[in-house]
C-alpha positions as CSV (number, residue, x, y, z in Angstrom):
1,M,0.0,0.0,0.0
2,Q,2.8,2.4,0.9
3,R,4.4,1.8,-2.6
4,T,1.1,2.6,-4.2
5,L,0.8,5.9,-2.3
6,I,4.4,6.9,-3.1
7,S,3.8,6.1,-6.8
8,V,0.6,8.3,-6.9
9,L,2.3,11.2,-5.1
10,G,5.3,11.0,-7.4
11,F,3.0,11.1,-10.4
12,L,1.2,14.2,-9.0
13,F,4.5,16.0,-8.3
14,V,6.0,15.3,-11.7
15,T,2.8,16.4,-13.5
16,L,2.6,19.6,-11.6
17,V,6.2,20.7,-11.6
18,V,6.3,20.5,-15.4
19,P,5.8,24.1,-16.6
20,S,2.1,24.7,-17.3
21,A,0.1,27.9,-17.3
22,S,-2.7,30.1,-16.5
23,G,-6.2,29.7,-17.9
24,Q,-9.8,30.1,-17.1
25,I,-10.5,26.7,-15.6
26,I,-11.8,26.8,-12.0
27,N,-11.1,23.7,-9.9
28,V,-14.5,23.1,-8.5
29,Q,-14.0,19.3,-8.3
30,S,-11.6,19.7,-5.4
31,H,-14.5,21.4,-3.5
32,L,-17.1,18.9,-4.6
33,F,-15.0,15.7,-4.2
34,R,-16.1,14.6,-0.7
35,E,-18.8,11.9,-0.4
36,Y,-21.7,12.9,1.8
37,D,-24.5,11.1,3.6
38,D,-28.1,12.0,2.7
39,G,-29.2,15.4,3.8
40,F,-28.0,19.0,3.6
41,H,-24.3,20.0,3.9
42,L,-22.4,23.2,4.3
43,K,-18.7,24.0,4.1
44,L,-16.9,27.3,4.3
45,N,-13.3,28.4,3.3
46,A,-11.5,31.5,4.3
47,A,-8.0,33.0,3.8
48,G,-6.4,36.4,4.2
49,D,-3.1,38.2,3.8
50,Y,-2.2,41.7,5.2
51,R,1.0,43.6,4.9
52,S,2.1,47.1,6.0
53,G,5.2,49.1,6.0
54,N,7.0,49.4,2.6
55,V,3.7,48.5,1.0
56,E,0.1,48.5,2.0
57,Y,-1.4,45.3,0.8
58,Y,-4.3,43.0,1.7
59,K,-6.1,40.1,0.2
60,L,-9.3,38.3,1.1
61,S,-10.6,35.0,-0.1
62,L,-13.9,33.4,0.8
63,S,-15.8,30.5,-0.6
64,G,-18.5,28.1,0.4
65,I,-20.2,24.9,-0.6
66,V,-23.8,23.9,0.0
67,G,-25.2,20.6,-1.0
68,F,-28.1,18.2,-0.7
69,K,-28.0,14.4,-1.3
70,K,-30.9,12.0,-1.3
71,G,-30.3,8.4,-2.5
72,R,-28.7,8.5,-5.9
73,H,-29.4,12.2,-6.4
74,T,-26.8,14.9,-5.4
75,V,-27.0,18.7,-6.0
76,R,-24.1,20.9,-5.0
77,G,-23.4,24.6,-5.3
78,F,-20.0,26.4,-5.0
79,G,-19.4,30.1,-4.7
80,G,-16.1,32.0,-4.3
81,Y,-15.0,35.6,-3.8
82,N,-11.4,37.0,-4.0
83,Y,-10.4,40.7,-3.6
84,A,-7.0,42.4,-3.1
85,E,-5.7,46.0,-2.8
86,K,-2.2,47.4,-3.0
87,S,-1.5,50.9,-1.8
88,G,-5.2,51.6,-1.7
89,K,-5.9,50.5,-5.3
90,A,-7.8,47.3,-6.2
91,F,-5.8,45.0,-8.5
92,Y,-7.4,41.6,-8.0
93,H,-11.1,41.0,-8.1
94,V,-12.7,37.6,-8.9
95,H,-15.9,35.9,-8.1
96,K,-17.4,32.6,-9.4
97,E,-20.5,30.4,-9.0
98,H,-20.9,26.8,-9.9
99,L,-23.9,24.5,-9.7
100,R,-23.7,20.7,-10.4
101,Y,-26.3,17.8,-10.4
102,Q,-25.1,14.2,-10.3
103,F,-27.1,11.0,-10.6
104,A,-25.4,7.8,-9.6
105,L,-26.3,4.9,-12.0
106,N,-24.5,2.4,-9.8
107,K,-21.5,2.2,-7.4
108,W,-19.0,3.1,-10.1
109,F,-20.8,5.2,-12.9
110,G,-22.9,8.3,-12.9
111,L,-24.2,11.2,-15.0
112,E,-23.8,14.9,-14.3
113,T,-24.8,18.3,-15.6
114,F,-23.4,21.7,-14.6
115,A,-23.5,25.4,-15.1
116,Q,-21.0,28.1,-14.1
117,H,-20.5,31.9,-14.1
118,E,-17.2,33.8,-13.6
119,Y,-16.0,37.3,-13.4
120,N,-12.2,37.8,-13.3
121,E,-10.8,41.3,-13.5
122,F,-7.2,40.0,-13.2
123,K,-7.6,37.8,-16.3
124,R,-9.7,40.5,-18.2
125,L,-12.9,38.4,-18.2
126,S,-15.8,40.7,-17.6
127,F,-18.2,37.7,-18.2
128,R,-17.8,34.0,-18.6
129,A,-20.7,31.5,-18.6
130,L,-20.6,27.8,-19.3
131,G,-22.8,24.7,-19.2
132,G,-22.6,21.1,-20.1
133,G,-23.1,17.5,-19.1
134,G,-21.6,14.0,-19.4
135,A,-20.6,11.0,-17.3
136,Y,-18.1,10.1,-14.6
137,L,-16.4,7.1,-13.2
138,S,-15.7,6.8,-9.4
139,H,-13.8,4.0,-7.8
140,H,-12.2,3.2,-4.5
141,L,-9.0,1.2,-5.1
142,S,-8.7,0.8,-1.3
143,S,-9.7,2.5,1.9
144,H,-6.8,4.9,1.3
145,L,-7.0,5.6,-2.4
146,H,-10.0,6.9,-4.4
147,F,-10.1,8.3,-8.0
148,I,-12.7,9.9,-10.2
149,F,-12.6,10.4,-14.0
150,G,-15.2,12.7,-15.8
151,L,-15.9,13.3,-19.5
152,S,-18.4,16.0,-20.6
153,L,-19.4,18.2,-23.6
154,M,-19.2,21.8,-22.6
155,G,-20.3,25.0,-24.2
156,S,-19.0,28.4,-23.0
157,A,-19.4,32.1,-23.8
158,L,-17.0,34.9,-22.7
159,R,-16.4,38.6,-23.1
160,Y,-13.2,40.4,-22.6
161,S,-13.0,43.6,-20.5
162,E,-13.2,47.0,-22.2
163,S,-10.2,49.4,-22.6
164,T,-9.5,51.9,-19.8
165,E,-8.2,55.4,-19.7
166,E,-4.8,54.0,-18.8
167,T,-4.7,51.1,-21.2
168,T,-6.1,50.4,-24.7
169,Y,-6.7,46.8,-25.8
170,E,-7.1,45.7,-29.4
171,D,-9.5,42.9,-28.2
172,S,-11.5,45.3,-26.1
173,G,-15.0,43.9,-25.4
174,E,-14.6,40.9,-27.8
175,H,-17.1,38.0,-27.5
176,H,-16.1,34.4,-28.0
177,N,-18.0,31.1,-28.0
178,F,-16.4,27.7,-27.6
179,L,-17.6,24.1,-27.7
180,R,-15.1,22.1,-25.7
181,L,-14.5,18.5,-24.5
182,S,-14.1,18.7,-20.7
183,T,-12.1,16.0,-19.0
184,Y,-11.0,15.8,-15.4
185,F,-9.2,13.3,-13.3
186,M,-9.0,13.3,-9.5
187,V,-7.2,11.2,-6.9
188,L,-7.5,11.2,-3.2
189,A,-4.8,9.6,-1.1
190,K,-5.1,9.2,2.7
191,I,-1.7,9.4,4.2
192,K,-2.9,9.3,7.8
193,K,-6.3,9.5,9.6
194,D,-6.1,13.3,9.6
195,V,-3.9,13.9,6.6
196,Q,-4.8,13.5,2.9
197,V,-3.5,14.6,-0.5
198,V,-5.9,15.5,-3.3
199,G,-4.7,15.9,-6.9
200,T,-7.0,17.4,-9.7
201,F,-6.2,17.6,-13.4
202,Y,-8.3,19.2,-16.2
203,Y,-7.9,19.2,-19.9
204,Q,-10.4,21.1,-22.1
205,P,-9.6,21.3,-25.9
206,E,-11.9,23.0,-28.3
207,L,-13.6,20.4,-30.5
208,S,-13.0,22.2,-33.8
209,E,-9.3,23.0,-33.0
210,F,-7.5,20.9,-30.4
211,S,-4.5,23.3,-30.3
212,N,-6.9,25.7,-28.5
213,Y,-7.1,24.2,-25.0
214,L,-7.1,24.9,-21.3
215,Y,-5.2,22.9,-18.7
216,L,-5.2,23.0,-14.9
217,G,-3.4,20.8,-12.4
218,E,-3.6,21.3,-8.6
219,I,-2.3,19.3,-5.7
220,A,-3.5,20.0,-2.2
221,L,-2.6,18.9,1.3
222,L,-5.5,18.7,3.8
223,V,-4.8,18.4,7.5
224,S,-7.8,18.0,9.9
225,L,-7.2,20.2,13.0
226,S,-10.5,19.2,14.6
227,G,-13.8,17.6,13.5
228,W,-14.9,20.9,11.8
229,L,-11.6,22.7,11.1
230,Q,-9.2,21.8,8.3
231,L,-5.9,23.4,7.1
232,K,-5.4,23.5,3.3
233,L,-2.1,24.1,1.5
234,S,-2.3,23.9,-2.3
235,Y,-0.2,24.5,-5.4
236,A,-1.7,24.9,-8.9
237,N,-0.6,25.7,-12.4
238,S,-2.6,26.2,-15.5
239,F,-2.4,27.0,-19.2
240,N,-4.6,28.9,-21.6
241,S,-3.5,28.6,-25.3
242,T,-5.5,31.7,-26.3
243,P,-5.6,34.2,-23.5
244,P,-6.8,37.9,-23.8
245,E,-4.2,40.5,-24.8
246,T,-1.7,41.4,-22.0
247,I,-2.5,38.1,-20.1
248,E,0.2,35.5,-19.9
249,Q,-0.5,31.9,-21.0
250,R,1.2,30.5,-17.9
251,D,0.3,31.0,-14.3
252,Q,1.1,29.4,-10.9
253,L,-0.6,29.8,-7.6
254,I,0.2,28.8,-4.0
255,Q,-2.5,29.1,-1.3
256,M,-2.9,28.4,2.4
257,G,-6.2,28.7,4.3
258,L,-8.7,27.3,6.7
259,Q,-11.8,25.2,5.8
260,F,-14.7,25.2,8.1
261,D,-16.9,22.0,7.8
262,M,-20.3,22.8,9.3
263,D,-21.6,19.2,9.0
264,P,-20.5,18.0,12.5
265,L,-22.2,21.1,14.0
266,L,-25.4,20.5,12.0
267,K,-25.4,16.8,13.0
268,K,-25.1,17.7,16.7
269,K,-27.9,20.1,16.3
270,K,-30.2,17.5,14.7
271,K,-29.3,15.0,17.5
272,G,-30.1,17.6,20.1
273,Q,-33.5,18.3,18.5
274,G,-34.2,14.6,18.3
275,K,-33.5,14.1,22.0
276,K,-35.7,17.1,22.9
277,E,-38.6,15.6,21.1
């Protein structure tokens, strides 16, 4: 078992260290990965950064997941907000929303459909919406190793931001529509009872031109500090073959933050209500 875990972690490391780049893929799978019991579920994430002295800088990141599962039906929603200022001027402003429905055909296979909206000032995306559907395969190789593979057809529409008084863009306000093949692969490796590693990989080529593609790879270390509090350290890199003007193809991101799992608190509340009755 240890050899299997080492091989998986080695694969994740090699894949992610190879230079990649920045794109428009949002890794929602890492947020929706967890298996839940029937009922409602809520999870919150928060991270912040503040600096003063030579430079005044702060960044705030908030996100949350709400879900409902009943039998073979699962509905999950994800929302995230990121904002940063430097010397009193905003330079990073992003928010995104994702809704996904899954129907489990059996223990291994299922169908899913999804919709998403995104605004990303940093990537010059004033609007991006997408929707699609397909199938997924989910399998537990052991109690310590779980993987998911998904394949969907996805349509997207986006609009680039307009020129400003300071900067003029040749592609100002351009609209683009794409029909892409969306594939993702996830693997969860439990190192210890309270420590796990999650790797997520996306590849989304345009159907009419495979040289136009998006890629994202992310690896995250999750450490449970208590039944409801979790520390997350993640590294991601991504690639967009056709970014807007002035935006680099390649991008890398390292994040550390806390995740608040409200399920244990909700379960305690339900048990308390049950005893009271």
